[in-house]
N, C-alpha and C positions, 0 to 999 in steps of 0.2 A: 018487673021490679021497679020500685020507686027510686029514681036516681039520687034522692037525698037520703036514702036509707043505706048506711054503710054496712056491707056484709061483715060478719064476724071475722076478725083478724085482718080486715082490709087495710087498716092503718099500719100494720106491721110489715107491709111489703117492703123488701129491701131494693136498693137500686138495681141489683143484678136481675130483678124480676120485673123491671119497668121497660116498656118499649115507647119510643117516641117515633111516630110515623106520620106520614102525610095525612092531613085531614081530608075526609071524604064526605060526600053528601049524607051518607048513613050515620055519620057522627054528629050531625047538626042538632038533633034533638037533645042529646046530652050536653053539647056545647052551649046551646041556648039556655038550658037549665042552670048551668054554671054562670053564664053571662048575666042573667036576670037577677042573680043574688050577689053579683060582684060589682055592679056599676050603677050609679044613679042615672046614667045615660046609656043604657044597654044597646048594643047592636041588635039589629033585626035579622031575621032569617035571610032576607034579601041582601043585607050587607055582607054577611058571611059568604053567601053564594057568589056574590060579586067578587070577593077576594079570591075565592077558589078558582075563578076564571081569569083573573088579572095576570098578565104576562110577567109582571115584576113582583108579584106577591108570592109569599110562602106561608102556608098555614099548616101547623102540626098539632097533633094531640098526643097526650101522654096517657098510656093505658097500662094496666097490669099485663105482664107477659102471658103467653099462652098458658091456659089452665086457670087463670084468674078470672074474676068477673069482667064482663066486657065493657064496663062503664068507663067513661072518660074521667081521668083524675084532674087533668088540666089541659090548657091549650095555649098556643102562641101564634100570632099572625104578625108578619112584618113585610116590608117592601125594600128591595135593593135596587138602586140606580147608580151605575158606575161604581164609585168608591164610597157611597153613602148608603146607610140603612136606616129605616125608620121603624121602630117598634110601634105597631098599631094597637095591639091588644094582647093581653096576657091575663090569665086567671086560673085559679086552682079551686077545685070543688070545696065547698065549705067544710066538709068533714075531714079534709086533708090539708088544711092550712096550718102553717107554723110547724111543718114536718120536713121542710127542706125541698119540697117539690117545685116551688117557685124558683129557688136557686138552681135546681137541676135544669129547668126550662131556660133560664138565663144563660147558664153554661152552654147548653146546647145551641142557643141562638148565636152566641159569640163564636163558638167553635165552628158552627156551620158557615158563618159569614167570612171568617178570616181567610180561608183558602180561595174565596171568590174575590179577594182584593179589597174588601171593605176596610176603610181607614177611619171613618167617622160614623158614629151611631147617634141617633136622635130619638127622643120620645117626649110625650107630654103626659103629665100626671096631675090629677086633682090635688091641690095643696092639702086637703083634709085627709088624703090617703097616706097616712104616715107609714103604714106597713110597706106599701109599694115604694115610697121614697127611700126608706131604709134599705130595701132590697137593691134598688138601683145604685145607692151609694156604696154598697158592698162591692159592686162591680165598677167602681170608679166613675160613675156618671156624675157630672157636675151640673148644678142649676145655672143656666146661662140667660134666663129671661122668664117673662111671664106673658101669657096670652090672655087678655081680658075676654070674658064671656065666650070662651072657646067651645065649651060643651053646650050644645043646643042653645047658644046665645044667652045662657044663664050662669054657668059656672066658669071660673077662671081655670087656667092650666099653667103649671110650671113647665118650662122647656128645659130638658136635660140633654147634655151632650157627653159623649165619650170619644176620645181619640186614641188610636193605637199607632 
């Protein structure tokens, strides 16, 4: 099955039918398909594989619950160190954008980190990615700076922070 062909009714999956689970090597083909359509500077297979092995990294995928198609709907990767967390990558399959899945991944991220004692969250985002900026602002992330030529030495990034 082509990962960009949405099965009939796939967009109508309710939250109760979604699972967020640890990313595994077998998920990387779907994750890479999403990543290459989501970023002008996409991560490589090796970058994802490295994150899966990193001791401070957490990578999760969102999939339909049992009985649904096995495709990845979205994913999130972040690292936690002491009381800080950095969101490294988040994306939703093109067929499932603007349906609340990004919000669900962000809710999961913050809820996952709170009991671990995380007090400050950081992320970088391309200034042209208005959809992502809007999503982060919904979760009270504030722009606190700019990193020039952050992405591959070509694109700037806005630095966002959230304190709890």
